[in-house]
Each structure stands twice: as structure tokens, then as C-alpha cells.
C-alpha positions as CSV (number, residue, x, y, z in Angstrom):
1,M,6.6,-0.6,21.6
2,V,7.1,3.4,21.8
3,F,7.1,3.9,18.1
4,I,4.5,1.5,16.9
5,G,2.3,1.9,19.7
6,V,2.3,5.0,22.3
7,R,3.1,7.4,19.5
8,A,0.1,6.2,17.4
9,A,-2.0,6.6,20.4
10,P,-3.2,10.2,20.0
11,M,-4.6,9.7,16.2
12,V,-6.1,6.2,17.7
13,A,-7.6,8.6,20.2
14,L,-8.9,10.8,17.8
15,T,-10.1,8.4,15.5
16,A,-12.0,6.2,18.4
17,F,-13.7,9.3,19.6
18,S,-14.9,10.7,16.5
19,V,-16.3,7.1,15.2
20,G,-17.9,6.7,18.9
21,V,-19.8,10.4,18.0
22,T,-20.4,9.2,14.6
23,L,-22.0,6.0,15.5
24,A,-23.9,7.5,18.5
25,M,-25.4,10.4,16.0
26,Q,-26.2,7.8,13.1
27,A,-28.1,5.2,15.7
28,A,-29.9,8.1,17.4
29,H,-31.2,9.8,13.8
30,S,-32.5,6.0,13.0
31,L,-34.1,4.7,16.7
32,E,-35.7,8.2,17.5
33,Q,-38.1,7.0,14.3
34,L,-38.8,3.8,16.5
35,G,-38.6,5.5,19.7
36,A,-35.9,3.3,20.8
37,E,-33.3,5.9,21.8
38,M,-32.5,3.8,25.1
39,Y,-31.2,1.3,23.0
40,I,-28.4,3.4,21.4
41,P,-25.5,2.7,24.2
42,D,-25.9,-0.8,23.1
43,L,-25.4,-0.3,19.3
44,V,-22.4,2.0,20.0
45,M,-20.8,-0.7,22.5
46,V,-21.2,-3.7,20.5
47,T,-20.4,-2.1,17.2
48,L,-16.9,-0.8,18.8
49,L,-16.3,-3.9,20.4
50,R,-17.1,-6.3,17.9
51,E,-15.7,-4.4,14.5
52,M,-15.2,-0.8,14.2
53,G,-12.3,-0.6,17.2
54,P,-10.2,-3.7,15.9
55,V,-10.8,-2.6,12.0
56,L,-10.1,1.3,12.1
57,I,-7.2,1.0,14.6
58,A,-5.5,-1.7,12.7
59,V,-6.0,0.6,9.6
60,I,-4.2,3.8,11.6
61,V,-1.3,1.5,12.7
62,I,-1.2,0.0,9.1
63,G,-1.2,3.6,7.5
64,R,1.1,4.7,10.3
65,S,3.3,2.3,11.6
66,G,3.3,-0.7,9.1
67,S,4.6,1.5,6.4
68,A,7.1,3.0,8.6
69,V,8.4,-0.4,9.3
70,A,8.6,-1.2,5.7
71,A,10.4,1.9,4.8
72,E,12.8,1.8,7.6
73,L,13.8,-1.9,6.5
74,G,13.6,-0.8,2.9
75,T,16.3,1.8,3.1
76,M,18.5,-0.7,5.4
77,K,18.4,-3.4,2.5
78,V,19.0,-0.3,0.0
79,S,22.0,1.0,1.8
80,E,23.1,-2.8,2.2
81,E,23.0,-2.5,6.1
82,I,21.4,-6.0,6.1
83,E,24.5,-7.2,4.5
84,A,26.6,-5.9,6.9
85,L,24.4,-7.6,9.9
86,E,25.3,-10.6,7.6
87,V,28.9,-10.1,7.5
88,M,29.3,-9.6,11.1
89,A,27.4,-13.2,11.4
90,I,24.1,-11.3,13.2
91,N,20.8,-13.0,11.8
92,P,18.9,-10.1,10.6
93,I,15.7,-11.7,10.8
94,Q,16.6,-12.0,14.7
95,Y,18.1,-8.5,14.8
96,L,15.7,-6.6,12.8
97,V,12.3,-8.2,12.4
98,V,11.5,-10.2,16.1
99,P,11.5,-6.8,18.1
100,R,9.2,-5.4,15.6
101,F,7.0,-8.4,15.7
102,L,6.5,-8.5,19.3
103,A,6.3,-5.0,19.6
104,M,3.3,-4.7,17.2
105,L,1.6,-8.4,18.6
106,V,1.9,-6.3,22.5
107,M,0.4,-3.0,20.8
108,L,-2.2,-3.5,18.3
109,P,-4.7,-5.3,21.0
110,A,-3.5,-2.6,23.6
111,L,-4.5,0.3,21.2
112,T,-7.6,-1.6,20.5
113,I,-8.6,-2.0,23.8
114,F,-8.0,1.7,24.3
115,G,-9.4,2.8,21.4
116,N,-12.6,1.0,22.7
117,Y,-12.8,2.9,25.8
118,I,-12.4,6.5,23.7
119,G,-14.8,5.3,21.3
120,V,-17.8,4.7,24.3
121,L,-16.8,8.0,25.5
122,G,-17.5,9.6,22.5
123,G,-21.1,8.0,22.4
124,W,-21.1,9.0,25.8
125,A,-20.5,12.4,25.0
126,V,-23.3,12.5,22.4
127,C,-25.9,10.7,24.6
128,T,-25.4,13.2,27.5
129,L,-24.9,16.3,25.5
130,A,-27.7,15.8,23.0
131,L,-29.7,13.1,24.1
132,D,-31.0,14.1,27.5
133,F,-29.0,10.5,28.8
134,N,-27.6,10.7,32.3
135,T,-24.3,8.9,32.8
136,A,-25.2,6.1,34.9
137,G,-28.1,5.1,32.7
138,Y,-25.6,5.5,29.5
139,I,-22.7,3.0,31.3
140,L,-25.6,0.3,32.4
141,R,-27.1,0.2,29.4
142,A,-23.8,-0.3,27.8
143,L,-22.4,-2.6,30.1
144,E,-25.4,-4.7,30.0
145,S,-25.6,-4.9,26.0
146,A,-22.0,-6.5,25.7
147,E,-20.7,-9.8,26.4
148,T,-17.1,-10.5,27.6
149,W,-16.7,-12.5,24.5
150,D,-17.7,-9.0,22.4
151,L,-14.2,-7.9,24.0
152,Y,-12.4,-10.9,23.8
153,S,-13.1,-11.2,20.0
154,G,-12.1,-7.9,19.2
155,V,-8.6,-8.6,21.0
156,I,-8.4,-11.8,19.1
157,K,-8.7,-9.8,16.0
158,S,-6.3,-7.3,16.7
159,A,-3.8,-9.7,17.4
160,V,-4.1,-11.4,14.0
161,F,-4.3,-8.0,12.3
162,A,-1.2,-7.4,14.2
163,W,0.5,-10.6,13.0
164,I,-0.6,-10.1,9.4
165,V,0.7,-6.0,9.2
166,I,4.0,-6.6,10.5
167,T,4.7,-9.9,8.3
168,V,3.6,-8.1,5.5
169,A,5.5,-4.9,6.2
170,C,8.6,-6.5,7.1
171,N,8.4,-9.2,3.7
172,A,8.0,-5.9,1.8
173,G,10.7,-4.3,3.5
174,L,13.5,-7.1,3.1
175,N,12.6,-7.6,-0.6
176,V,13.0,-4.3,-2.0
177,E,15.2,-3.8,-5.3
178,G,16.2,-0.8,-7.1
179,G,17.1,2.0,-4.9
180,A,14.8,4.8,-2.9
181,E,12.1,4.2,-6.0
182,G,12.0,0.6,-5.0
183,V,11.6,1.6,-1.0
184,G,8.5,4.0,-2.0
185,Q,7.0,0.9,-3.6
186,A,7.6,-1.6,-1.5
187,T,5.7,0.7,1.3
188,T,3.2,1.4,-1.0
189,A,2.6,-2.3,-1.9
190,S,2.6,-3.1,1.9
191,V,0.2,-0.6,3.0
192,V,-2.7,-2.0,0.2
193,Q,-1.8,-5.6,0.6
194,A,-1.8,-5.4,4.7
195,L,-5.3,-3.6,4.5
196,L,-6.6,-6.3,2.1
197,A,-5.3,-9.0,4.0
198,M,-6.8,-7.7,7.3
199,L,-10.0,-6.7,6.0
200,V,-10.6,-10.5,4.1
201,M,-9.6,-11.9,7.4
202,N,-11.8,-9.5,9.3
203,A,-14.4,-11.1,7.4
204,V,-13.4,-14.6,8.3
205,L,-13.2,-14.0,11.7
206,T,-16.7,-12.3,12.1
207,G,-18.1,-15.4,10.3
208,I,-16.1,-18.0,12.7
209,F,-17.1,-16.2,15.7
210,F,-20.3,-14.5,15.6
211,F,-21.9,-17.2,12.6
212,A,-20.3,-20.6,13.2
213,A,-21.8,-22.0,16.3
């Protein structure tokens, strides 16, 4: 959990803050022309909770933690450490995959919630420093615009993304062939496959959550 989640927190925080700042600036540019600056907190909050938070934080975790898991397991496969575990009657899936699976399943939703807070903070920074919002007004607008389901939907998405990321990474690592070159190829393939699967699943889940009802 420390390796997959805690050490990724600074990168997640920087990404989420940047996204919050960017969303607020883009919204300000468009909404000012309509005289609707008061809706900037609404846009920042709902966009972060529903889409940008879960997706971008999953991308960070895929690039950092998913690739590391694939490379680590691939190196174990190439150096015959996994065969050694089997010789000692230790199930490699139970010993190597399950702890990583559970850690990802816990830490990615936790990082998503953490990133949502930091992203909203980034929007607040733009609104209070550049757009003459007061803090209480920003918080009230943001809280009124979002429903509890917006948060829950983002957390459900991140849990599904966690399952996809760690499954793809472990599968790639455990099926490495061809020495060090094979480890590199498997790591690259795991990142590409996890990103594609995550983006497709995000579209499916968004359709189910917000348009199927």
C-alpha cells in the first residue's frame, strides 16, 4: 500500500492541483463572456468528482505503480524466482499477486478522494486570487452543485480502474518471456493495455451512471 499509494501521493497532488487550476481558468474564460462567473465552482467540483479526478489519477497510477508491478513480477519470472516459490510449495498468485491486488483496490479510490480535495483547492486558488470570490462563497457553490452520487460514482470508477490496472500489470509480469528485453516489452504493453481498457471502461461507466437512468 505504501509503494502503490502513499509514494504516489505527491505526484497525484500536483496533478490534481494543476487540473483544478486549469479547469477554473478555462471555465472563467468561457463563463465570463456569458456573465456566469458564479458557476465556476460548480464546473470545477462536478468535473473533478465525475471524470477528471478518477481518470487522471488512474493514469498517474498506471504510469507509476502499474508499470512497476509489471516490471517487478517480470524480473522475478525471468530470474526464476517464481519457479523457486513453486518448488517450495508456495502459490505465487497467493504470495505475489493477491497483496498487490488488495493494495491497489484500497489505495486508488483513496488517492482519488485525496486528489478531488486537492483539485477543488486548485479551483479555489484561482477563484479567490484572480476572480474576487470569497472562500465561503466558493465552498457553498461547490457543495450545492455536487450530489453525493457524484462522489460515489467517481469512487466506484476508481475501484473498477484499480481492478483493471492491477490485473493487466500482474498478467503482463507473470507472462514475461525472453529475458530483460521481454521485461521491458511486457511493462510497455501493460501500460498501453491498462490505459486503453481504463478509458473504454470509463466511457461505459459514465454511460451507465449518468445516461442510462
